[in-house]
C-alpha positions in Angstrom: -13.3 -18.5 72.4 -11.1 -20.1 69.8 -9.6 -23.5 69.7 -5.8 -23.8 69.0 -3.3 -26.6 68.6 0.3 -25.5 69.3 2.7 -26.3 66.4 5.4 -28.9 67.2 8.9 -27.7 67.3 12.0 -29.9 67.1 14.6 -29.0 69.7 18.2 -30.0 68.8 20.2 -27.4 70.8 22.8 -28.8 73.3 22.8 -32.2 71.6 19.1 -32.6 72.5 16.5 -34.3 70.4 12.9 -33.8 71.4 9.6 -32.2 70.3 8.2 -29.3 72.2 4.8 -27.6 71.9 5.2 -23.8 72.6 2.2 -22.8 74.7 2.6 -19.1 75.2 5.1 -16.3 74.4 4.5 -13.4 76.8 6.3 -10.2 77.6 4.2 -9.1 80.6 3.7 -10.9 83.9 1.7 -14.1 83.7 0.3 -16.8 85.9 0.7 -20.5 85.1 -1.7 -22.9 86.9 -2.0 -26.7 86.9 -5.5 -27.8 87.6 -6.9 -31.2 88.2 -10.6 -31.8 87.8 -12.3 -35.1 88.7 -15.1 -36.3 86.5 -18.2 -34.0 86.8 -16.3 -31.2 88.5 -15.9 -27.8 86.8 -14.4 -24.4 86.6 -17.6 -22.5 86.8 -19.1 -20.0 84.5 -17.2 -16.7 84.8 -15.7 -13.8 83.0 -11.9 -13.9 82.2 -10.1 -11.1 84.0 -7.2 -11.4 81.5 -6.5 -13.4 78.4 -6.3 -17.1 79.2 -5.1 -20.3 77.5 -6.2 -23.7 78.7 -4.5 -26.8 77.5 -5.8 -30.3 78.3 -2.8 -32.4 79.4 -4.8 -35.6 80.1 -8.5 -36.6 80.3 -11.4 -35.0 78.6 -13.2 -31.7 79.2 -16.1 -29.7 77.7 -15.4 -26.0 77.4 -18.0 -23.4 76.5 -18.3 -19.8 75.8 -21.3 -17.6 75.0 -21.2 -18.5 71.3 -19.6 -22.0 71.0 -18.3 -25.1 72.8 -15.7 -27.7 72.3 -14.7 -31.1 73.7 -10.9 -31.1 74.4 -8.7 -34.1 74.6 -5.0 -34.4 75.6 -2.9 -31.9 73.7 -5.7 -29.6 72.6 -6.4 -26.1 73.9 -8.6 -23.0 73.8 -8.0 -19.3 74.3 -10.3 -16.8 75.8 -9.9 -13.0 75.6 -10.2 -10.6 78.5 -13.9 -10.3 79.7 -15.0 -13.4 77.7 -17.5 -15.6 79.6 -16.6 -19.3 79.8 -16.8 -22.6 81.8 -14.9 -25.9 81.8 -16.5 -29.3 82.8 -14.6 -32.5 83.2 -16.1 -35.4 81.2 -13.3 -37.7 82.6 -10.7 -36.9 85.2 -8.5 -34.2 83.6 -5.2 -32.4 84.2 -5.2 -28.9 82.7 -2.5 -26.3 82.2 -3.8 -22.7 82.4 -1.8 -19.6 81.4 -3.2 -16.2 82.2 -1.6 -13.0 80.8 -2.5 -9.6 79.5 -1.7 -10.8 75.9 -0.2 -13.6 73.9 1.9 -13.5 70.8 
C-alpha cells in the first residue's frame, strides 16, 4: 500500500477557472464506487482483486495493509495493488471514492 496525493491541475479551457485533482487515468475498464461509512464501520480485511485507489472525500478513516497503516483525511488517498491485503475503518463518518482497475498510469 502506498499513500498518494493527487497533484492539483488548473483548468482554464472553455473560459473555465477551477482546480481539479486527477484521480486515475485508465485505458482498461474500471469501476468507480462511492462508499459511505459511519463511525466504527469498515470495509473488512480482504485481498484486492484488481488495483484499487481509495480517496477520502470527507471524514477520517484508518487504512491498513500487511506492512503499514495510515490515517486519511479529506483529499488524501491510498493505492493497493492486485492481491494486496487491506482494510478500511471509519474513525469519523466518511465518504470515500474507490476506483478499481487493472492498472493506473
